[in-house]
N, C-alpha and C positions, 0 to 999 in steps of 0.2 A: 689850468688853462688852453683855450679854444681862439681859432682864426676866425676872425670876426669880420673882417676886410680885403679886399685885394684890390691894389690899384695898378695901374698898367700905365707906363706910360712909352711913347717911340719918340727916340732921339736919332737923327742922322747923324753919323761922327764922321768929317771929311777926314780922306787921308790927306798926309803933306805933301805925298806925293803919287802920281797914278802906279798900281801895281798891274804885273803882269806875272801868272802861273806858266806853265811848262812850256815853251816854245811859243808864247805871246798867245795861248789860245783863250786865253781869259785876260780881260781886263777891267779894273773898276775904281773909283776914286771915294767912292762912299760905303761908311760901312750901316746898314739897317740895327739900330738897337733896339732893343726891349729892356726895358727896367722896370720890374717890380716889386711894391712895398706889400709886406704884409703884415697885419695890425690883429691884437691879440686883445680880449679881455682882463689880460695881466697889465696891460700898459707895454707891455715888449716892442717891441716892431725890426723887422728884418729886411733886406734889401737882396735884391737878385739880379742879376743881367744877362739875355742869352742874345749872344752876337753874331750870327754865322758870319764867315769871312767869304761875303758876296753872297749874290742868290744862287749861285751855279757851280760852286767848287765841291760840295756834295748837298746831297740829298737834304737840306736846310734853309729856309728864308726865314726873314725876320714878318714878313705877315703871315706864317706857319707858326711862329711861335704863338702870335698875340690869337690866331684863333686856336690854338690846341688850349691854352688857358682858358678861352671861353666854354669849352668843352670839360674841362678839369675842375675848375672852381666851384661847382656845385657840389663835388664831390671831395674834396679837402677843407671845405667850408664848416668847421666845425669840429675839426681836428685838433689834439695837441700838436703845435710844431715842433715841439721838441720829441716827436715820437717818429724818427725821420723815416721810419720802416714803416708804417703805419698809412704816413704820407706817400710814400713810394709807392704801396701796393694799390692805394685810390689810386693814384693817378694811373697806373698799369692796368687796371679794370675800366676806367674812363675812356682811357685812350690809347689800345693798343702800337706799342713801335713810338714814332714821333718822340725820340727821345731828347730832343735838342730842344725843344716844346717843353719838357719837362726839368730840365737844368734852372733856369730861374727862380722856381718856386721850392726847388732843393736847396738851393745856394741860401733864398730867404730862411727857409727853416733851419737850416746850421749858424745860420746869423744869431736868429733868436734862443737856440738853445745853448750858444756860445754867451751870450749876453746873461742869458737865467744864469749859468754855471758860473761868468765872471774870468771866463779865458779864454785865451783865442782857440777858433774851430782847430787849429793844429794841435794843440793839447789836449783838447775834448776827442777828438780822434786815437788819443793814443801817442801823437808821434811830439812835434813840437821841437825838432832842430833850428837851434839858431843859427845857424851855417852861413851865411850870404851865398844866394843861390844864383849861378851866371846868368845873365840873360841871352840867352836867344837872337841874333838880329834875324830879319826876313830880307834876302837879296833876291828879287823878282830875276824870271827869265830873263838875262839880257845880252848882250855884247861880252867880250874878255875888258874890254875898255871901260864899259858902264860899271861891270861888276868889281871892277879896281874899288873903283870911284864910290862905289856902295857900300863895298867893306871898309872905304879908311874914313867913310864919314864918319861908319859904327863907331870904327875904333878910337875917331875923335872924340867919341862919349863914353869912352871907358871899355868898350864890349871885348868879351873874350871870346865869344861862343859863336858860331855864324852859320845858319841855314841856306845855303845855297842852291837856288829852284833851276833845275834842268830839265831836259826831255825833248822829243821831238825831232832833233836832230843829232847822228852820231858823232861824225866828225865832229861839230860844234862843240857837243858835251865833253867829250873826251880833249880838245883844245882847253876848254874853260876849266875842267878839272885841272887837267897839269897845270893851268896859270893859277891857279889859287894857291894850288899845292907848292908851286914856287916861291909864291910872297906869304905863305902862312908863317908866321911868326913860333916860336917855342912857346909849349904851352894853351895855342888855342884850341878851339872846339869847333873842327869843323863837318857839318855833315851835309852830303848832296839829296837834295830833296827832288825828287822824280815828279812826285804829285799824280803819279799814275801815268805819266806821257810816253811811256816806251810800251812797244810791241814786245813779245819775248823774245826774237831776235836782234832788235836793237837794246832790249836789256842785256844780252847777252854779249855783245859786241864791245858797248863799252865798260861793263864791269870786267870781263876778260882782258880789255882793252889796258885796265888803270891796277890790275892785281898787284904789281909792282910797288903801286904805293900805298897800300894797306889802308883804304879810305871809306867810310860807312856812306849808304844808300841807303835813302827813306825811300820808301814804297815804290818798287821800281817793276810794280808789274799793275794791270788794273784791280785782280782779286784775290785773294787767295790762293784760289785754282793755279793764277799763272805765276806767284810767286814759290807756288810748291812744283810747278813744271820746271822750273829752270833753279831748281835749289842744290840740286848734287853738278853741276854743269858750272861754278864761279868758285870763287874763296872770298866774297868778297863780305864784312857783315852787313847785316841787312836790319832796317828798321819799318816798321810796321808802321802807318798812319791811318790813311783815311778808310781801310778796311780793316782797323781794328774799332769796330762798335760796339758790339754784345759782349758779353762773359762767355759766351759760346764762340767767339773768335780767339779771343784769349786762349781758351783752351784747346783747343784746334791748335794753333800755333805754336802753344808750349809744345804739347803733346808731340806734334811733327818734327819740330825743332826747323820752324820758317823763319824765324828771328833772334838777336842777339839784342836788340834792341825793342822797344815798345814807344811810339809817342802818344800818350795818352792828353788828347782833348778832351777839357769836361764839358763841355756843350754839347761836344757832338756825341758822347757815353750818357749825355743825360744827368751830369752831377755828379757833387763826390759821393754819393750814396754807392751808386753803381761804378764809380771811376776806383772807389778803395777796394773791390772785390778785383779788379783788373790788374791793381798794382799789388797783390797778394799774389795771383797766380804767376807774378812776374817776376815777384821774391823767391817764391818757393819753387823757380824753375832755373836761376839765376841770369834772368833776363834785367838788363839795365834799362831805365827809363830817361825818357824828355816829358816834362809835362807840363800843356800848353792850355791857353788860353785860345779856342778857336781864333776868337777876334772880340774886339769890344774895349772898354775902358779901364780905369785903375782899378774897378769890383773887379771885374771878369779876371785882370792879372792877380789879384791879390787871392783871390778863392783860388786860381792854378799853385799859387805860392805856398799856401797852407796845403795842398796834397802833397808837393815837394817836398815839406816840413814833415811828413810821416814818411819820407823811405829813407833810408841810411844813407847817408854823404856819398859814400862811394859808391852807392846804385844811382844816385840821379846826377845826370850829367850837368841838366840845364832846364831853365824854364825860359819858355817862347813868351813873351809881351809884346801888347800893341800897343802901349801909350805911347809910346817914342815916335810911334809913324802918323800918330793922329794930330788935327791943328784945334782941335775941342776937348774941353777938361771940364768933365762935370763936376769934381770933386776939388776946385782951386788947389792942387797940387799937396792936398794930404792921400794919407794910405803909402803903399809903399813905392820908392820911384829910384830911378836909378839912382844909382850912386856908383863910381866906377865900375860902368857895367854890370853891376850884381843888384839884385832885391835882397831885402832885410825882411822878415817876419814882425809885423808888426805886435806890439805887446797888449792893445787896448783889446775887449772881450768880444767875440765875435768874429766877424770877419775883418774890421778893424780901420775900417771907413765908410762913409757914409756919402751918397751925392746931396749939391746943395739942388733941394727941391724947384726953387727959383731956376737953376737952369733946363730943367724936365718938362716943360712949358704946363699943361693941363694934363691929365691923363686923361686917353683915350678908351680907358672903358674903367669902370666900378662895378666891383660882385663884393657883395655884403650878406651876411644872415639876415635872413627874413623869418618874422614872425609868423 
């Protein structure tokens, strides 16, 4: 089996509500999605998606994905998509770094491999837990009143896990954490996500002031060095997110004891193939996980769910899915959807969901084998 053609689509995915990150420093209203269709000489088709969370959240942006695919396409053309490691190496040789651009191709190859095998991707990867995974909401950096309003909106949809964005103002952050904890219901999972929005002194002041609450903070510093510098000065559990990009990041964090949780974002780390290695480092060191699509449609959410299903139930806190935040649906309600705040693994082979090609418009690029 060989890859014979790659079609690339550009789709705008509007958000239901404008989104703010830490302290309102970043606002956006539309996601720039790249959808990839890989065709083979055996008739199997695979779908992938790469959707960064806005253009300035991390070093990834929508046009960069499409530019990266243009560079890599000649190197993966003609390869067997089932041999995901060969495809991975070809992409890494063709374009060092730029992991976010490689994720949709990797995803499409896993989709094909699962379809050929006749089983879901999670089963093909050796996991496949059918325990529904809680969906974590994403509560933008807002006032106390707005935070309460958004959490209640998600509760009405059945959500039991929440990622509350904080950062940028010590007093306000302490007040918001304490207020959310005062309204937290039994069994709810709450992660306070700083998104790199604190300096070292700000991190210490907030985390020390909230130690009695025993809450979890995500990405309380810009870099691994920042997190390491304050590691022995507070007692709060830490989750790594934005600075968990490569396998080297994971091994350093595990060896130096920098985190109790990993937030694995599939698009950011380069797709399922690379994410599986980070998962294994976490499991080997007793580090629990959140699994997340960086952003995007039900395709990206489903990819995250497949990885989550390969993690033992007790070690996977939640998945973060974006579909409930969008006003556009490229798959007409198909695929894993919110059921009482949880996602259920699809039983169809491969990814388990395909987009409506009519909803994608015309491809912006087509790459194919040339004789």
